C-alpha positions as CSV (number, residue, x, y, z in Angstrom):
1,M,0.0,0.0,0.0
2,K,2.8,2.4,0.9
3,L,4.6,1.6,-2.3
4,S,1.4,2.1,-4.3
5,A,0.8,5.5,-2.6
6,T,4.3,6.6,-3.4
7,H,3.9,5.5,-7.0
8,R,0.7,7.5,-7.3
9,A,2.3,10.5,-5.8
10,T,5.2,10.3,-8.1
11,A,2.9,9.9,-11.1
12,L,1.2,13.2,-10.1
13,L,4.5,15.1,-10.4
14,P,4.4,15.6,-14.2
15,V,0.7,16.6,-14.0
16,L,1.6,19.2,-11.4
17,L,4.5,20.4,-13.5
18,G,2.3,20.8,-16.5
19,I,-0.2,22.8,-14.5
20,L,2.6,25.0,-13.2
21,A,3.9,25.6,-16.7
22,F,0.4,26.5,-17.9
23,F,0.0,29.2,-15.2
24,I,3.5,30.5,-16.0
25,V,2.9,30.9,-19.7
26,V,-0.9,31.2,-20.1
27,G,-2.1,32.4,-16.7
28,P,-5.5,31.8,-15.1
29,R,-7.8,34.1,-17.2
30,A,-8.1,31.8,-20.2
31,L,-9.6,29.1,-18.0
32,N,-12.7,31.3,-17.4
33,P,-15.2,29.7,-19.8
34,M,-17.1,33.0,-20.2
35,N,-14.0,35.0,-21.0
36,I,-13.7,35.4,-24.8
37,A,-11.6,38.5,-24.8
38,W,-8.4,36.6,-25.6
39,L,-10.1,34.9,-28.6
40,G,-11.1,38.1,-30.3
41,D,-8.6,38.4,-33.1
42,G,-7.2,36.4,-36.0
43,D,-7.4,32.6,-36.1
44,P,-8.6,32.1,-32.5
45,A,-11.7,34.2,-33.4
46,T,-12.8,31.7,-36.1
47,H,-11.9,28.8,-33.8
48,Y,-14.4,30.2,-31.2
49,Q,-17.0,31.2,-33.8
50,G,-17.0,27.8,-35.3
51,W,-17.8,26.3,-31.9
52,V,-20.5,29.0,-31.3
53,F,-22.4,28.1,-34.4
54,F,-21.8,24.3,-34.0
55,R,-23.1,24.5,-30.4
56,H,-26.4,26.1,-31.3
57,S,-27.1,24.1,-34.4
58,P,-29.1,20.8,-34.4
59,W,-27.1,17.6,-34.7
60,T,-26.3,16.5,-38.2
61,F,-24.8,13.4,-39.7
62,P,-21.9,13.3,-40.1
63,L,-21.7,14.8,-36.6
64,G,-19.1,17.4,-37.5
65,L,-21.0,19.3,-40.2
66,N,-21.4,23.0,-39.3
67,P,-23.7,24.4,-42.1
68,S,-24.7,27.5,-40.1
69,Y,-21.1,28.7,-40.2
70,G,-20.6,29.1,-43.9
71,L,-24.0,28.3,-45.5
72,E,-23.4,27.5,-49.2
73,L,-19.6,27.6,-48.7
74,G,-20.0,24.2,-46.9
75,N,-17.8,23.1,-44.2
76,G,-17.2,20.8,-41.2
77,I,-16.1,22.1,-37.8
78,I,-12.6,20.8,-38.6
79,F,-12.2,23.6,-41.1
80,S,-12.7,26.3,-38.5
81,D,-10.1,24.5,-36.4
82,S,-12.6,24.5,-33.6
83,N,-11.2,21.3,-32.1
84,P,-13.9,18.7,-32.9
85,L,-12.7,16.5,-30.0
86,F,-13.8,19.1,-27.4
87,A,-16.7,20.3,-29.5
88,F,-18.2,16.7,-29.5
89,I,-17.6,16.5,-25.8
90,F,-19.3,19.7,-24.9
91,K,-22.1,20.0,-27.5
92,P,-24.5,17.5,-25.7
93,F,-24.4,19.8,-22.7
94,S,-24.9,23.0,-24.6
95,A,-28.2,23.8,-23.0
96,L,-26.6,23.6,-19.5
97,L,-23.5,25.7,-20.4
98,P,-23.4,29.5,-19.8
99,E,-23.5,32.0,-22.6
100,P,-20.9,32.6,-23.8
101,F,-18.8,29.4,-23.3
102,Q,-15.4,28.6,-24.5
103,Y,-13.3,25.5,-23.9
104,F,-10.0,26.6,-25.4
105,G,-8.5,27.6,-22.1
106,L,-9.2,24.1,-20.8
107,W,-7.7,22.7,-24.0
108,L,-4.4,24.6,-23.5
109,L,-4.3,23.3,-19.9
110,T,-4.8,19.8,-21.2
111,C,-2.0,20.3,-23.7
112,F,0.5,21.4,-21.0
113,I,-0.5,18.5,-18.7
114,L,-0.3,15.8,-21.4
115,Q,2.9,17.3,-22.9
116,S,4.5,17.0,-19.4
117,W,3.0,13.5,-18.9
118,F,4.2,12.0,-22.2
119,A,7.6,13.7,-21.9
120,W,7.9,12.1,-18.4
121,K,7.0,8.7,-20.0
122,L,9.5,9.2,-22.8
123,I,12.4,9.9,-20.4
124,G,11.2,7.0,-18.3
125,L,12.2,4.7,-21.2
126,F,15.9,5.2,-20.2
127,S,15.9,6.7,-16.7
128,R,14.0,5.9,-13.5
129,D,15.4,8.9,-11.6
130,V,12.4,11.0,-10.6
131,A,14.3,14.3,-10.5
132,L,15.9,13.8,-13.9
133,R,12.6,12.8,-15.5
134,L,10.9,15.8,-14.0
135,L,13.6,18.2,-15.2
136,G,13.6,16.6,-18.6
137,A,9.8,16.9,-18.9
138,G,10.2,20.6,-18.0
139,M,12.4,21.0,-21.1
140,F,9.6,19.8,-23.3
141,L,7.2,22.3,-21.8
142,F,9.0,25.4,-22.8
143,I,9.4,24.6,-26.5
144,P,8.8,27.7,-28.6
145,A,7.2,25.8,-31.5
146,M,4.4,24.6,-29.2
147,I,3.8,27.8,-27.2
148,V,3.8,30.0,-30.3
149,R,0.8,28.0,-31.6
150,M,-1.2,28.6,-28.5
151,S,-1.9,32.2,-29.5
152,V,-2.4,31.5,-33.2
153,H,-3.6,28.0,-34.0
154,L,-5.1,26.6,-30.8
155,S,-5.6,23.0,-31.9
156,L,-2.0,22.8,-33.2
157,A,-0.8,23.3,-29.6
158,G,-1.6,19.6,-29.2
159,H,2.1,18.6,-29.5
160,F,1.5,15.9,-26.8
161,L,0.0,13.8,-29.6
162,L,3.4,13.7,-31.2
163,L,5.2,12.8,-28.0
164,A,2.6,10.1,-27.4
165,G,3.3,8.7,-30.9
166,L,7.1,8.7,-30.3
167,Y,6.6,7.1,-26.9
168,L,4.5,4.2,-28.4
169,A,7.0,3.8,-31.3
170,L,10.1,3.7,-29.0
171,R,8.5,1.6,-26.3
172,P,9.8,-2.0,-26.6
173,F,6.5,-3.5,-25.9
174,T,3.0,-2.0,-25.7
175,P,0.2,-4.0,-24.1
176,K,-3.1,-3.6,-26.0
177,R,-1.2,-2.0,-28.8
178,R,-4.2,-1.6,-31.1
179,L,-6.2,0.1,-28.4
180,A,-3.3,2.5,-27.6
181,W,-2.6,3.4,-31.2
182,G,-6.3,3.5,-32.1
183,A,-7.0,6.0,-29.3
184,L,-4.1,8.2,-30.3
185,L,-5.0,8.2,-34.0
186,A,-8.6,8.9,-33.3
187,A,-7.7,11.8,-31.0
188,A,-5.3,13.2,-33.5
189,A,-8.0,13.0,-36.2
190,L,-10.4,14.9,-34.0
191,V,-7.9,17.6,-33.2
192,H,-6.1,18.6,-36.4
193,A,-5.2,17.1,-39.8
194,Y,-1.5,18.0,-39.6
195,L,-1.1,16.2,-36.3
196,L,-3.0,13.2,-37.7
197,A,-0.6,13.0,-40.6
198,M,2.4,13.1,-38.4
199,V,1.1,10.6,-35.9
200,A,-0.1,8.3,-38.6
201,L,3.2,8.1,-40.3
202,I,5.0,7.3,-37.0
203,W,2.4,4.6,-36.4
204,L,2.9,3.1,-39.9
205,A,6.6,3.1,-39.4
206,D,6.2,1.4,-36.0
207,L,3.8,-1.2,-37.4
208,A,6.2,-2.1,-40.2
209,A,9.1,-2.2,-37.9
210,K,7.4,-4.5,-35.3
211,T,6.2,-6.8,-38.2
212,L,9.7,-7.0,-39.7
213,Q,11.2,-7.7,-36.3
214,R,8.7,-10.5,-35.9
215,R,7.2,-9.0,-32.8
216,Q,3.9,-9.1,-34.5
217,T,2.6,-11.6,-37.1
218,P,1.8,-10.4,-40.6
219,G,-1.9,-11.4,-40.0
220,K,-2.2,-9.3,-36.9
221,A,-0.4,-6.4,-38.6
222,L,-2.9,-6.5,-41.4
223,I,-5.8,-6.6,-39.0
224,E,-4.3,-3.5,-37.2
225,L,-3.7,-1.7,-40.5
226,I,-7.2,-2.2,-41.8
227,G,-8.9,-1.7,-38.5
228,L,-7.2,1.5,-37.5
229,F,-7.4,2.8,-41.1
230,L,-11.2,2.3,-40.9
231,L,-11.3,3.9,-37.4
232,V,-9.4,7.0,-38.6
233,S,-11.6,7.2,-41.7
234,V,-14.7,7.2,-39.6
235,C,-13.3,9.9,-37.3
236,C,-12.4,12.1,-40.2
237,W,-15.8,11.5,-41.8
238,Q,-17.6,12.5,-38.6
239,A,-15.3,15.5,-38.0
240,G,-16.3,16.9,-41.5
241,Y,-13.0,16.4,-43.4
242,F,-14.9,15.3,-46.5
243,S,-17.6,18.0,-46.4
244,I,-16.0,20.2,-49.0
245,G,-14.8,17.7,-51.6
246,D,-11.5,17.7,-53.5
247,S,-12.1,21.2,-54.9
248,G,-11.2,22.9,-51.6
249,L,-8.1,21.0,-50.7
250,A,-5.5,21.7,-53.4
251,L,-4.5,25.3,-52.7
252,M,-1.3,27.1,-53.3
253,G,1.4,27.1,-50.6
254,Y,3.6,24.0,-50.8
255,G,7.2,25.3,-50.9
256,L,6.3,28.6,-49.3
257,F,5.2,27.7,-45.8
258,R,8.2,25.5,-45.2
259,A,10.9,24.9,-42.6
260,N,14.2,26.6,-43.0
261,V,17.2,24.2,-42.8
262,L,18.5,26.3,-39.8
263,T,15.1,26.4,-38.0
264,F,16.4,24.6,-34.9
265,F,18.8,27.5,-34.2
266,D,16.8,30.4,-35.5
267,A,15.5,32.1,-32.4
268,G,13.3,34.7,-34.0
269,V,12.0,36.7,-31.1
270,W,12.2,33.8,-28.7
271,S,15.6,34.5,-27.1
272,Y,17.2,37.4,-25.2
273,T,20.6,35.9,-26.1
274,L,20.5,34.6,-29.6
275,Q,19.7,36.9,-32.5
276,D,17.1,36.4,-35.1
277,M,18.7,34.8,-38.2
278,P,17.9,36.3,-41.6
279,G,15.4,34.2,-43.3
280,V,13.1,34.1,-46.3
281,L,9.3,34.5,-46.8
282,G,7.3,31.5,-45.4
283,D,9.8,30.3,-42.7
284,G,7.4,31.1,-39.9
285,D,5.2,27.9,-40.4
286,G,8.3,25.8,-39.9
287,F,9.5,27.6,-36.8
288,A,11.2,25.0,-34.6
289,F,13.7,26.8,-32.4
290,L,15.0,24.4,-29.8
291,G,15.5,27.0,-27.1
292,L,18.8,28.2,-25.6
293,G,18.6,25.6,-22.8
294,V,18.3,22.7,-25.1
295,I,21.0,24.0,-27.4
296,C,23.3,24.3,-24.3
297,L,22.5,20.7,-23.4
298,G,23.3,19.7,-26.9
299,I,26.7,21.1,-26.6
300,F,27.3,19.2,-23.4
301,A,25.9,16.1,-25.1
302,L,28.7,16.3,-27.7
303,V,31.4,15.3,-25.2
304,P,30.1,11.7,-24.4
305,V,29.2,11.3,-28.1
306,L,32.7,12.2,-29.3
307,Q,34.2,10.1,-26.5
308,G,32.1,7.1,-27.6
309,T,30.8,6.6,-24.0
310,T,27.1,6.4,-25.0
311,D,25.1,3.8,-26.9
312,L,23.1,6.3,-28.8
313,G,24.1,4.9,-32.2
314,A,23.2,1.3,-31.2
315,K,19.9,2.4,-29.8
316,A,19.1,4.4,-33.0
317,R,19.8,1.4,-35.2
318,R,17.0,-0.4,-33.4
319,Y,14.5,2.0,-35.0
320,P,15.5,2.5,-38.6
321,L,12.0,2.8,-40.0
322,V,10.8,5.3,-37.3
323,L,13.9,7.4,-38.0
324,L,13.3,7.1,-41.7
325,A,9.7,8.3,-41.2
326,L,10.9,11.3,-39.2
327,A,13.5,12.1,-41.9
328,G,10.8,11.9,-44.5
329,L,8.6,14.3,-42.6
330,A,11.6,16.6,-42.2
331,I,12.3,16.5,-46.0
332,F,8.7,17.2,-46.7
333,A,8.9,20.1,-44.2
334,V,11.9,21.7,-45.9
335,S,10.1,21.2,-49.3
336,N,11.6,21.5,-52.7
337,N,12.0,25.3,-52.1
338,I,15.0,24.9,-49.8
339,G,15.9,27.8,-47.5
340,V,19.2,28.0,-45.7
341,G,19.1,31.1,-43.7
342,P,18.5,34.0,-46.2
343,F,19.5,31.8,-49.2
344,E,17.2,29.5,-51.1
345,F,17.2,27.3,-54.1
346,R,14.4,25.3,-55.8
347,I,14.3,21.8,-56.9
348,P,11.6,21.4,-59.7
349,L,8.9,18.9,-59.0
350,P,6.1,17.6,-61.3
351,D,2.9,19.6,-61.0
352,A,1.0,16.4,-60.0
353,V,3.4,15.9,-57.0
354,V,3.1,19.6,-56.0
355,A,-0.7,19.4,-56.2
356,V,-0.8,16.4,-53.8
357,A,1.8,18.0,-51.5
358,T,-0.2,21.2,-51.4
359,I,-3.0,19.5,-49.4
360,F,-0.5,20.0,-46.5
361,R,0.6,23.4,-47.7
362,G,1.9,24.4,-44.3
363,S,4.6,21.7,-44.7
364,G,7.0,23.4,-42.3
365,R,5.0,22.0,-39.4
366,M,6.1,18.5,-40.3
367,I,9.5,19.3,-38.8
368,W,8.1,19.0,-35.3
369,P,8.5,15.2,-34.8
370,L,12.2,15.4,-35.7
371,M,12.6,18.4,-33.4
372,Y,11.2,16.4,-30.5
373,M,13.3,13.4,-31.4
374,A,16.4,15.6,-31.4
375,I,15.5,16.9,-27.9
376,F,14.9,13.3,-26.7
377,A,18.3,12.3,-28.1
378,I,20.0,15.2,-26.4
379,L,18.4,14.3,-23.0
380,Y,19.3,10.6,-23.5
381,V,23.0,11.4,-24.1
382,V,23.2,13.9,-21.2
383,I,21.5,11.5,-18.7
384,R,23.2,8.3,-19.9
385,G,26.5,9.9,-20.7
386,H,27.1,11.6,-17.4
387,S,26.8,10.6,-13.8
388,S,23.4,11.3,-12.1
389,R,24.9,14.2,-10.2
390,V,26.4,15.9,-13.2
391,A,23.3,15.2,-15.3
392,L,21.1,16.6,-12.5
393,M,23.2,19.8,-12.4
394,L,23.2,20.2,-16.2
395,L,19.5,19.7,-16.6
396,S,18.7,22.1,-13.7
397,V,20.8,24.8,-15.2
398,A,19.5,24.1,-18.7
399,L,15.8,24.3,-17.6
400,V,16.4,27.6,-15.9
401,V,18.1,28.9,-19.0
402,Q,15.3,27.5,-21.2
403,V,12.5,29.1,-19.2
404,A,14.3,32.4,-18.7
405,D,15.5,32.9,-22.2
406,T,12.4,31.8,-24.0
407,R,10.5,34.3,-21.9
408,A,11.4,36.8,-24.7
409,G,8.6,35.0,-26.6
410,W,6.2,33.5,-24.2
411,A,5.8,36.7,-22.2
412,V,4.3,38.2,-25.3
413,S,1.9,35.2,-25.6
414,R,1.0,35.6,-21.9
415,G,0.0,39.2,-22.5
416,F,-2.4,37.9,-25.2
417,F,-3.9,35.3,-22.8
418,M,-4.1,37.8,-19.9
419,A,-6.1,40.4,-21.8
420,T,-8.8,42.1,-19.6
421,P,-11.5,39.4,-19.3
422,S,-14.8,40.1,-21.1
423,P,-17.8,37.9,-22.2
424,T,-18.2,40.0,-25.3
425,W,-16.1,41.4,-28.2
426,K,-16.1,45.1,-29.1
427,T,-18.3,45.7,-32.0
428,P,-19.0,48.7,-34.3
429,L,-22.6,47.6,-34.6
430,V,-24.3,50.0,-32.2
431,D,-27.3,51.3,-34.2
432,P,-30.7,50.0,-32.9
433,F,-31.3,48.7,-36.4
434,W,-29.1,45.6,-35.7
435,E,-31.1,44.3,-32.8
436,Q,-34.4,44.7,-34.7
437,A,-32.9,43.2,-37.8
438,A,-31.9,40.1,-35.8
439,K,-35.5,39.5,-34.9
440,R,-36.8,40.1,-38.5
441,Y,-34.3,38.1,-40.5
442,Q,-33.3,34.4,-40.5
443,A,-29.8,34.7,-41.9
444,V,-27.0,37.1,-42.6
445,R,-25.1,37.0,-45.9
446,W,-22.1,38.8,-47.2
447,L,-22.2,39.7,-50.8
448,R,-20.2,38.7,-52.8
449,P,-19.7,35.4,-51.0
450,E,-16.0,34.6,-50.3
451,N,-13.9,33.0,-47.6
452,Y,-12.4,35.6,-45.2
453,P,-14.3,38.7,-46.2
454,E,-13.1,42.0,-44.7
455,Q,-16.0,42.2,-42.2
456,W,-16.2,38.5,-41.4
457,M,-15.4,38.8,-37.7
458,T,-17.9,41.6,-37.0
459,L,-20.7,39.8,-38.9
460,A,-19.9,36.3,-37.5
461,D,-20.0,37.7,-34.0
462,Y,-23.3,39.5,-34.6
463,S,-24.8,36.4,-36.2
464,G,-23.5,34.0,-33.6
465,R,-24.9,36.1,-30.7
466,H,-28.3,36.1,-32.4
467,H,-28.1,32.5,-33.6
468,L,-28.4,33.5,-37.3
469,P,-26.6,31.4,-39.9
470,T,-24.1,33.3,-41.9
471,N,-21.7,33.0,-44.8
472,A,-19.4,35.7,-43.3
473,V,-16.7,33.2,-42.2
474,Y,-13.0,32.5,-42.1
475,L,-12.2,28.9,-42.8
476,G,-9.1,26.9,-43.4
477,R,-10.6,25.3,-46.5
478,V,-13.7,26.0,-48.5
479,S,-15.3,24.3,-51.5
480,T,-14.2,26.0,-54.7
481,V,-17.2,24.6,-56.6
482,A,-19.7,25.7,-53.9
483,T,-18.1,29.1,-53.6
484,E,-18.3,29.7,-57.4
485,A,-21.9,28.6,-57.4
486,A,-22.8,30.9,-54.5
487,Q,-21.1,33.8,-56.3
488,A,-23.0,33.1,-59.5
489,V,-26.3,33.2,-57.5
490,S,-25.1,36.4,-55.8
491,D,-24.3,38.1,-59.1
492,R,-27.7,37.2,-60.5
493,M,-29.4,38.5,-57.3
494,V,-27.6,41.8,-57.3
495,S,-28.1,42.4,-61.1
496,S,-31.8,41.7,-60.8
497,G,-32.4,43.4,-57.5
498,N,-34.4,40.4,-56.2
499,Y,-33.2,39.4,-52.7
500,A,-34.5,36.7,-50.3
501,A,-37.0,38.3,-48.0
502,D,-35.7,36.4,-44.9
503,T,-32.1,37.4,-45.2
504,L,-30.1,40.5,-44.2
505,Y,-27.4,41.4,-46.7
506,V,-24.1,43.2,-46.0
507,L,-22.4,44.2,-49.2
508,S,-18.7,44.8,-50.1
509,N,-17.7,48.2,-51.4
510,R,-17.5,46.6,-54.9
511,T,-20.9,44.9,-54.8
512,V,-22.7,48.0,-53.5
513,L,-21.9,49.8,-56.7
514,E,-24.2,47.6,-58.8
515,A,-26.7,47.1,-56.0
516,A,-27.2,50.9,-55.8
517,L,-28.4,50.8,-59.4
518,T,-30.7,47.8,-59.1
519,V,-32.2,48.0,-55.6
520,N,-36.0,48.1,-55.3
521,R,-36.5,51.5,-53.7
522,D,-40.1,50.9,-52.9
523,T,-39.5,47.9,-50.6
524,D,-35.8,47.5,-49.7
525,V,-33.4,49.7,-47.8
526,L,-29.9,50.1,-49.0
527,A,-27.9,52.3,-46.5
528,R,-24.6,52.6,-44.8
529,I,-25.1,51.7,-41.1
530,D,-22.2,51.7,-38.7
531,G,-19.8,51.7,-41.6
532,L,-21.3,48.7,-43.3
533,N,-23.3,48.6,-46.6
534,V,-26.6,47.1,-45.5
535,L,-29.4,45.9,-47.8
536,A,-32.6,45.1,-45.8
537,P,-35.2,43.4,-48.0
538,G,-38.8,44.5,-47.3
539,W,-37.8,46.9,-44.6
540,K,-39.9,49.8,-46.0
541,R,-43.0,47.6,-45.9
542,C,-42.4,46.5,-42.3
543,A,-45.0,48.2,-40.1
544,D,-43.2,47.7,-36.8
545,C,-39.6,48.3,-38.0
546,L,-37.7,51.4,-37.1
547,P,-37.7,53.9,-39.9
548,I,-34.3,54.4,-41.5
549,S,-33.6,57.8,-42.9
550,A,-31.4,56.5,-45.7
551,P,-30.3,58.9,-48.5
552,D,-30.6,58.1,-52.1
553,P,-28.7,54.7,-52.7
554,L,-26.7,56.4,-55.5
555,T,-24.9,58.4,-52.8
556,L,-23.1,55.2,-51.9
557,I,-21.4,55.5,-55.3
558,P,-18.4,57.8,-54.9
559,P,-18.1,61.0,-56.9
560,L,-15.4,62.0,-59.3
561,K,-14.6,65.5,-60.6
562,S,-14.4,66.3,-64.3
563,G,-10.8,66.3,-65.5
564,E,-9.4,64.5,-62.5
565,R,-7.0,61.6,-63.3
566,V,-7.3,58.7,-60.8
567,V,-5.1,55.6,-60.6
568,F,-6.1,52.1,-59.5
569,N,-3.5,51.1,-57.0
570,P,-4.2,49.9,-53.4
571,S,-3.6,53.3,-51.8
572,S,-5.9,55.2,-54.2
573,L,-9.5,56.1,-53.4
574,A,-10.2,55.2,-57.0
575,T,-10.5,51.6,-56.0
576,F,-13.9,52.5,-54.6
577,F,-15.0,53.0,-58.3
578,L,-14.3,49.3,-59.0
579,G,-17.4,47.1,-59.1
580,K,-17.6,43.4,-60.0
581,G,-15.0,41.6,-62.1
582,W,-11.8,43.0,-60.8
583,A,-8.9,41.2,-59.0
584,N,-7.1,42.6,-56.0
585,N,-5.4,46.0,-56.5
586,E,-1.7,45.9,-57.1
587,P,0.9,48.7,-57.0
588,W,0.8,49.1,-60.8
589,G,-3.0,48.8,-61.2
590,T,-5.8,46.2,-61.2
591,W,-6.4,43.2,-63.4
592,S,-9.9,42.4,-64.7
593,E,-11.0,39.0,-63.6
594,G,-13.5,36.9,-65.6
595,N,-15.5,37.8,-68.7
596,E,-17.0,41.0,-67.4
597,S,-16.1,43.9,-65.1
598,Q,-17.6,47.2,-64.0
599,I,-16.7,50.7,-63.0
600,A,-19.3,53.0,-61.4
601,L,-19.0,56.6,-60.2
602,R,-21.0,59.8,-59.8
603,P,-19.8,62.5,-62.1
604,T,-20.0,66.1,-60.8
605,A,-20.5,67.5,-64.3
606,R,-21.8,66.4,-67.6
607,V,-19.6,63.6,-69.1
608,H,-18.5,64.0,-72.7
609,S,-15.7,61.4,-72.8
610,F,-13.3,59.4,-70.6
611,L,-9.8,58.1,-71.0
612,L,-8.7,54.7,-69.9
613,E,-5.1,53.7,-69.5
614,T,-4.6,49.9,-69.5
615,T,-2.4,47.0,-70.0
616,A,-3.4,43.8,-71.8
617,L,-2.6,40.1,-71.1
618,L,-0.9,39.0,-74.3
619,A,1.5,36.3,-75.4
620,P,2.9,34.9,-78.7
621,S,0.0,32.4,-78.7
622,H,-2.5,35.1,-77.7
623,T,-1.9,38.3,-79.6
624,E,-5.0,40.4,-78.8
625,Q,-7.7,41.1,-76.3
626,A,-11.1,41.9,-77.6
627,V,-12.9,44.5,-75.4
628,E,-16.4,45.9,-75.6
629,I,-17.3,48.9,-73.5
630,F,-20.9,49.8,-72.4
631,V,-21.9,53.0,-70.7
632,N,-25.2,52.9,-68.9
633,D,-26.2,49.8,-70.9
634,V,-25.3,51.4,-74.3
635,R,-22.4,50.0,-76.3
636,V,-19.9,52.8,-77.0
637,L,-16.8,51.0,-78.1
638,S,-15.6,47.7,-79.5
639,T,-11.9,47.3,-79.9
640,R,-8.9,44.9,-79.8
641,L,-5.8,45.6,-77.7
642,V,-2.6,44.4,-79.4
643,K,-0.1,46.1,-77.1
644,P,0.7,44.7,-73.7
645,E,1.5,48.1,-72.3
646,A,0.5,51.8,-72.7
647,N,-3.0,51.3,-74.1
648,R,-5.0,54.5,-74.1
649,L,-8.7,54.2,-74.8
650,N,-10.3,57.6,-75.4
651,V,-14.1,56.9,-75.3
652,E,-16.3,59.7,-76.8
653,L,-19.9,59.5,-75.6
654,P,-22.8,60.1,-78.0
655,V,-25.1,62.9,-77.0
656,E,-27.9,60.5,-76.0
657,V,-25.5,58.6,-73.7
658,Q,-24.4,61.9,-72.2
659,Q,-28.0,62.7,-71.5
660,R,-28.6,59.3,-70.0
661,V,-25.7,59.6,-67.6
662,E,-26.8,63.0,-66.6
663,Q,-30.4,61.9,-66.0
664,Q,-29.4,58.8,-64.0
665,G,-26.7,60.6,-62.0
666,V,-24.2,57.8,-62.4
667,L,-21.5,56.8,-65.0
668,N,-21.8,53.0,-65.2
669,I,-19.0,51.5,-67.3
670,R,-19.2,47.8,-68.2
671,F,-16.5,45.8,-69.9
672,K,-17.0,42.6,-71.8
673,Y,-14.0,40.4,-72.7
674,A,-14.4,37.9,-75.5
675,N,-11.2,36.0,-75.0
676,A,-10.0,36.5,-71.4
677,I,-7.4,33.9,-70.6
678,S,-5.4,32.8,-67.6
679,P,-1.6,33.2,-67.4
680,G,-1.5,29.4,-66.6
681,E,-3.0,28.6,-70.0
682,L,-0.4,30.8,-71.7
683,G,2.5,29.0,-69.9
684,M,3.2,32.1,-67.8
685,G,3.0,30.5,-64.4
686,K,0.3,28.8,-62.4
687,D,-2.1,31.7,-62.1
688,M,-5.5,30.4,-63.3
689,R,-7.5,33.6,-63.1
690,K,-9.2,34.6,-66.4
691,L,-7.5,38.0,-67.1
692,A,-7.9,40.4,-70.0
693,I,-6.9,44.0,-69.2
694,G,-5.2,45.7,-66.3
695,I,-6.6,49.1,-65.6
696,Q,-4.1,51.7,-64.5
697,A,-5.9,55.1,-64.7
698,L,-9.1,56.8,-65.6
699,T,-9.8,60.4,-66.5
700,V,-13.4,61.6,-67.0
701,N,-14.0,64.7,-69.1
């Protein structure tokens, strides 16, 4: 009994250490389930919003579908990184939970505790010394790569899943092996796809190794392979992995969000002592700085290695497939766009290979298992290569150095977690209209539909608080097919002026230009309320709705003085003249996108002509761009551009068109492109947008 009590007390030590580390780094405020202040920015905001909509939605099948958060864009809760594991646990009790309620603080506490626990178990594979195990576990708790994720990608803080995978792979014998690996793989699948990929590869390497070493029969190995594959597939299915189809998975990014070869030693802002190494764009996702304490231990580990007094090499040879898997993950992390400090060189890969690799476009994260194995190896050599007393001294000093020096980074994170507690986020939506609109309408839509619209957080917060489905969302992946279909419906809706009566619409600055021309002024309100372009269908026919003293919708279209030349770069107010069919503004100007585009403005005097300065997308195989220009629905020019630069289109308006513009009070210029084409089709890169002209400047006379 006494021995058992001592064992239980000892087993509590890593748990207590994890709790202590949590309060040092995160602090207590994140544990308050009603405190959402620290979740009010960037990725954590969508993690929380995904849970809010999931919580208040009826159960679906698969369980992880979250249609209220995205509507036609389609998604599962996995794509808002809302931690399906915890979401599934807490949703059944939603009616009993307070409003608001967040579980992400509890998740971070869980991460610290289990990180400490599995680090303790890992070190226990080669040492029974309690003090050494505890100090070693402490080194794993202050790893910058884990802590930095806690304020950005909350689910990716679950590095304990990687330690658990390494522990099972390095453990000589695991009772109930299928149960252990099955539980780990299922948990990883319900937390994050990247963690699942890393854990799954470690498992496959371990399964193959155990089979080749005859510790497991081929028959049992096959049963485990099929059984756990089916288990993971079911978990992924239920979490919503397959809810968007293939069209949303292959996005650009592989080779950009990679790990720099020097990432283990690149402190960034995570050291008072070591300087940030010059790097290249995209290195942040592969950030894996070991910490000054671990690096110092690594230096002391060199002595027994060089003296040949450790059996590290012999031990490593027992796990060739596991080490090969870690090396493979590291190579994938570095990618074919190899960065060594500020230098980089590219190894060409077939497009088909890049397309598959891009599913995990943040490839730099795959360096984490090798990082943890390196830390494990350093601790192994220090503890086994020195006397217990020397090892105890080295680890004690190293842990103090690790905690103190990495404070340069985690103190910033702590400031984020310790924001003044609040059950609400600040919102610009203060007009009484919003409260009444929430009672009148059944959904909130952003037009034109897109992932990560500029006002997504404001609208998602508003919609979530009032339990209204919305497409104003920020998701890790969206269905390209569904998005394009939703945009087509949106375009038809705006051009016709016919909107769903049960939906409140908030319009982008580009969409509002066309909406101002087509809105039904007898029934619908189009107004700028609290800085947002709002279209409220049927509001004017609502007897009990607050009256809105909205000016003429055309006032939402910006004016332009006669003779004033405006340029279309990101810093110019002229970008507010751009309606549908334009790409993002660039320093030189703005590309058209698609087969049609629009410019709308309110002239301050009668318009006789206007001058357009444009580029054109041309190539030896595509020598002209056919352009038709319509002004207030009257065709005024049909031409072909044969020069890639310095095109000047001087458009003279017939008298009847001048009169129409004057009567309508708006200059509505529409462009049609007969042969818009993508740079990708012309062999000019991988850009698949349909481009025709690039508008640089406009002068109205």
